[in-house]
C-alpha positions in Angstrom: -66.7 41.2 188.8 -67.4 44.9 188.4 -68.1 47.1 185.4 -65.7 50.1 185.1 -68.5 52.6 185.8 -72.1 52.2 187.0 -73.4 53.7 183.7 -70.9 52.0 181.4 -73.5 50.4 179.1 -75.1 53.8 178.5 -71.7 55.3 177.8 -70.9 52.3 175.7 -73.7 52.8 173.3 -73.4 56.6 173.2 -69.8 56.0 172.2 -70.8 53.5 169.6 -73.4 55.8 168.1 -71.0 58.7 168.0 -68.2 56.8 166.4 -70.4 55.1 163.8 -71.5 58.3 162.0 -69.6 57.5 158.8 -70.4 53.8 159.0 -74.2 53.7 159.3 -74.4 50.0 159.6 -71.4 49.2 161.7 -70.6 50.5 165.2 -67.4 50.5 167.3 -68.4 49.2 170.7 -66.2 49.3 173.8 -66.7 47.9 177.3 -64.4 47.7 180.4 -64.6 44.9 182.8 -62.6 44.4 186.0 -61.3 40.9 186.4 -58.0 38.9 186.9 -56.6 41.8 188.8 -56.8 44.1 185.7 -59.1 46.0 183.4 -60.3 43.8 180.5 -61.2 46.1 177.6 -63.4 44.5 174.9 -63.6 46.4 171.6 -65.8 45.0 168.8 -67.3 46.2 165.5 -70.9 45.2 165.0 -74.1 46.2 163.3 -76.3 45.1 166.1 -76.0 46.9 169.5 -78.5 44.7 171.2 -76.5 41.7 170.2 -73.3 43.3 171.5 -75.0 44.0 174.8 -76.1 40.4 175.1 -72.6 39.2 174.3 -70.9 41.5 176.9 -73.4 40.5 179.6 -72.6 36.8 178.9 -68.8 37.5 178.9 -69.1 39.2 182.2 -71.0 36.3 183.6 -68.5 33.8 182.4 -65.5 35.7 183.7 -67.2 35.9 187.2 -67.5 32.1 187.1 -63.8 31.7 186.1 -62.9 34.0 189.1 -64.7 31.6 191.4 -62.8 28.7 189.8 -59.2 30.0 189.4 -58.5 32.8 191.9 -55.2 32.1 193.7 -56.1 33.4 197.2 -59.8 34.2 197.5 -62.2 31.3 198.0 -62.2 29.3 194.7 -62.0 25.8 193.3 -58.2 26.4 193.2 -57.8 27.5 196.8 -59.9 24.5 198.0 -57.7 22.2 195.8 -54.5 23.7 197.3 -55.9 23.4 200.8 -56.6 19.7 200.3 -53.1 19.1 199.0 -51.7 20.9 202.0 -53.7 18.9 204.4 -53.6 15.5 202.8 -51.0 15.7 200.0 -53.8 14.5 197.8 -56.9 16.1 196.2 -59.7 15.5 193.8 -59.1 17.5 190.6 -62.3 19.6 189.8 -63.3 19.7 186.2 -62.8 23.5 186.2 -59.0 23.0 186.9 -58.3 19.9 184.9 -57.4 21.5 181.5 -55.3 24.2 183.1 -53.4 21.8 185.2 -52.7 19.6 182.2 -51.5 22.6 180.2 -49.4 23.7 183.1 -47.7 20.4 183.3 -47.1 20.3 179.6 -45.6 23.7 179.4 -43.5 23.1 182.5 -41.7 20.3 180.7 -41.6 22.1 177.4 -39.8 25.1 179.0 -37.6 22.8 181.1 -39.2 24.1 184.3 -39.0 27.8 183.6 -42.8 28.0 183.5 -43.8 26.7 186.9 -47.3 27.3 188.4 -46.3 25.2 191.4 -44.7 28.3 193.1 -48.0 29.6 194.6 -46.8 29.3 198.2 -43.5 31.1 197.4 -45.3 33.9 195.6 -47.6 34.3 198.6 -44.6 34.3 200.9 -43.2 37.2 198.9 -46.3 39.1 199.7 -48.2 39.0 196.3 -51.4 37.6 197.8 -52.2 40.8 199.7 -50.2 39.9 202.8 -46.9 41.0 204.2 -43.8 39.3 202.9 -42.5 36.4 205.0 -38.8 36.2 204.1 -38.3 33.4 206.6 -40.9 31.3 204.7 -39.3 32.4 201.4 -35.9 31.0 202.6 -37.6 27.7 203.7 -39.3 27.2 200.4 -36.2 28.1 198.4 -34.5 25.2 200.1 -36.9 22.8 198.4 -38.4 24.6 195.4 -41.5 22.8 194.2 -42.2 22.1 190.5 -45.0 20.6 188.5 -43.1 17.3 188.5 -44.1 17.1 192.2 -47.7 16.9 191.2 -48.9 13.5 189.9 -52.4 13.3 188.5 -54.0 10.0 187.8 -57.7 9.3 187.3 -58.7 12.8 188.5 -56.7 12.4 191.7 -53.7 14.7 192.3 -50.9 13.7 194.7 -48.2 16.2 195.8 -44.7 15.0 196.7 -43.5 18.5 197.9 -45.1 20.1 201.0 -44.4 23.6 199.6 -46.3 22.9 196.3 -49.2 25.3 195.8 -50.7 26.0 192.4 -51.0 29.6 191.1 -52.5 29.8 187.6 -51.6 33.5 187.2 -49.2 32.7 184.4 -51.7 30.9 182.2 -55.2 31.7 183.3 -55.3 35.0 181.5 -54.3 33.5 178.2 -56.8 30.7 178.7 -59.6 33.1 179.5 -58.8 35.5 176.6 -58.9 32.4 174.3 -62.3 31.5 175.6 -63.7 35.0 175.1 -62.2 35.1 171.6 -63.8 31.8 170.7 -67.1 33.0 172.1 -67.0 36.2 169.9 -66.0 34.1 166.9 -68.9 31.7 167.4 -71.3 34.6 167.7 -70.5 36.3 164.5 -68.1 39.0 165.7 -65.3 39.1 163.1 -63.5 42.3 164.2 -62.4 42.8 167.8 -59.7 43.3 170.4 -59.7 41.7 173.8 -57.2 43.7 175.9 -56.5 42.2 179.3 -54.1 44.6 180.9 -52.0 44.7 177.7 -52.4 41.0 176.8 -54.5 40.9 173.6 -56.5 38.7 171.3 -57.0 40.5 168.0 -59.2 39.7 165.1 -60.1 41.3 161.8 -59.5 45.0 161.4 -60.8 48.4 162.3 -63.3 49.5 159.6 -61.0 48.1 156.9 -57.7 49.4 158.4 -55.3 47.4 160.6 -55.5 47.6 164.3 -52.6 49.7 165.6 -51.0 48.2 168.8 -48.3 49.5 171.1 -45.7 47.5 173.1 -45.3 49.2 176.5 -42.1 50.9 177.6 -41.3 49.1 180.9 -39.4 52.2 182.2 -41.7 55.1 181.5 -45.1 55.9 180.1 -45.3 55.4 176.3 -44.4 52.6 173.9 -41.1 51.0 172.8 -42.6 49.8 169.5 -45.8 49.7 167.6 -47.3 47.4 164.9 -50.3 47.2 162.7 -52.2 43.9 162.8 -55.0 42.4 160.7 -56.5 38.9 161.1 -56.3 36.6 164.1 -53.3 37.1 166.5 -52.5 37.2 170.2 -50.0 39.6 171.6 -48.9 39.0 175.3 -46.4 40.8 177.5 -44.8 39.9 180.8 -43.0 42.6 182.6 -41.3 43.5 185.9 -43.4 46.7 186.2 -46.8 44.8 186.7 -46.7 43.7 190.4 -44.0 44.6 192.9 -43.2 44.5 196.6 -40.8 46.5 198.6 -37.6 44.8 199.8 -35.8 47.3 202.1 -35.1 50.4 199.9 -35.6 48.4 196.7 -38.6 46.9 194.9 -38.8 43.3 193.6 -41.3 42.0 191.1 -43.6 38.9 191.1 -42.0 36.9 188.2 -40.0 34.3 190.0 -37.1 32.4 188.5 -37.9 28.7 189.5 -34.2 27.9 189.5 -33.3 30.3 192.3 -36.7 31.1 193.9 -35.8 34.8 193.5 -37.4 37.4 191.2 -36.0 37.0 187.7 -33.2 39.4 186.6 -31.8 40.6 183.3 -35.1 41.2 181.6 -37.6 44.1 182.1 -40.3 42.8 179.7 -40.9 40.2 177.1 -43.6 40.3 174.4 -44.8 37.4 172.1 -47.0 37.4 169.1 -48.6 34.0 168.4 -51.8 32.4 167.0 -52.4 30.7 170.5 -53.1 32.9 173.5 -52.1 30.3 176.0 -48.8 29.7 174.3 -48.2 33.5 174.0 -48.9 33.9 177.8 -46.6 31.1 178.7 -43.8 32.1 176.3 -43.9 35.8 177.5 -43.4 34.5 181.1 -40.6 32.1 180.2 -38.8 34.8 178.1 -39.2 37.3 181.0 -37.3 34.8 183.2 -34.5 33.8 180.8 -35.0 35.8 177.6 -31.6 37.3 177.2 -29.7 34.1 177.8 -32.0 31.5 176.4 -34.2 33.1 173.8 -33.3 30.8 170.9 -33.9 27.6 172.9 -37.2 28.9 174.5 -38.6 30.2 171.2 -37.8 26.9 169.5 -39.2 24.7 172.2 -42.5 26.8 172.3 -42.7 27.1 168.5 -42.6 30.9 168.8 -41.2 33.0 165.9 -42.3 36.5 166.9 -40.9 37.9 170.2 -39.1 40.9 171.7 -37.2 41.0 175.0 -36.2 44.3 176.7 -33.3 44.2 179.1 -32.9 46.0 182.4 -30.3 48.2 180.8 -32.6 49.3 178.0 -31.3 46.9 175.3 -33.5 45.0 172.9 -33.4 41.5 171.5 -36.0 41.0 168.7 -36.6 38.1 166.4 -36.2 38.8 162.7 -39.8 38.0 161.9 -41.2 40.4 164.5 -38.6 43.1 163.6 -40.1 43.1 160.1 -43.5 43.8 161.5 -42.9 46.4 164.2 -41.7 50.0 164.2 -39.3 50.6 167.1 -39.8 54.0 168.8 -36.7 54.2 170.9 -33.0 54.5 170.2 -31.8 51.7 172.5 -29.2 49.1 171.4 -31.1 46.5 169.4 -30.1 43.0 168.3 -32.1 41.3 165.6 -31.8 37.5 165.7 -32.7 34.9 163.1 
C-alpha cells in the first residue's frame, strides 16, 4: 500500500485548513491511497483533524491486510487457495476468503452465471495478470469454461470439479472493501464522506449542507455522460470496457469476460448502478456490463436494482426511470428510459 505522495498527510491538513475558512469547526479532509490497482480517494468532513489522521492510518492498514488476503496474482491467501485447488482439487477455505466466496456463489446463481469469479485462469490467460496473453490456453479454457457451480464448499473445505477453475475476486472485492471502509467511518462518527475507489463510490451525508455532486464517466472521451446530486447513504458503481485492456492484433480487448463465450463482453461500453449495498452495486454493474442491453430488466429484477444506466458501444443509453429522474444527462446520444 502506498500513499499518493510522500508528504500527503501534510498536504492533507493544509488543504483541510484552507478549505475550512468559512466553517471554523468543520474541515474537508482528503486523502489518496493506492490499492486494488487504483487510487482510493477518501473525502470526509470532520471537526477533529487528529481523529481524521487516526482513521486514515487505520484504513490504510486494513487495506494492506486485504491486499495480502485477496490479491489475484501476487502472494496472498487467494493465490495460495487457488494453488491448492490446482494441485489437489481441494483446499481449506481461509477465514479471510469465506464471506467473499459465499457472496460470489450467491450472486453467481442470482445472475444465472453472468457474475462468475471462477474465471481467474481465463483472465490470466488473456494477459490481465501482468503476463503476455496465451491464446492457446484461452482456447483450451473456453472449451470447458468453469463456473462457481464447479466449486463445492462444505465444512470449510472447497472441492473443484473443473481443472480450469481459479478464483478472481476482482468483481466483488472492491465493493466489499468499500463497504468495510464505509462501516468503519460510520462507526467512528464520520457522517459526511465519499470513498471513491477508481470511480466506484460509497457516499454519505452531504458537503457542508449541500448535496455531493457526482459525475458518471464518459467511456469514450474525457468528461462525463451524466451527473447527479446525492445526499444520504448511497453506493454508485461503474463497470466499463475502458478500465483494463490488452492488445489483440491491431485491436484492443477489455477484461470483462462474458462467461457464456469466454470472450470479452460486447454491446456495452459501461454500466453504472446506484444502490444501498456496495457489493450488490459492484456485482450488478459487472453483470449489466456483460448483458445490459439485452437483459437489463431480468438482471435488475434478480438483483433488486432500480437505478441503473447502460451505455452502448454505439453511444446509445438505456436508463431506468428511477435513475433518469435523478440524473442530468450531459450528452445528446439516443436515450431509452425504461420502467
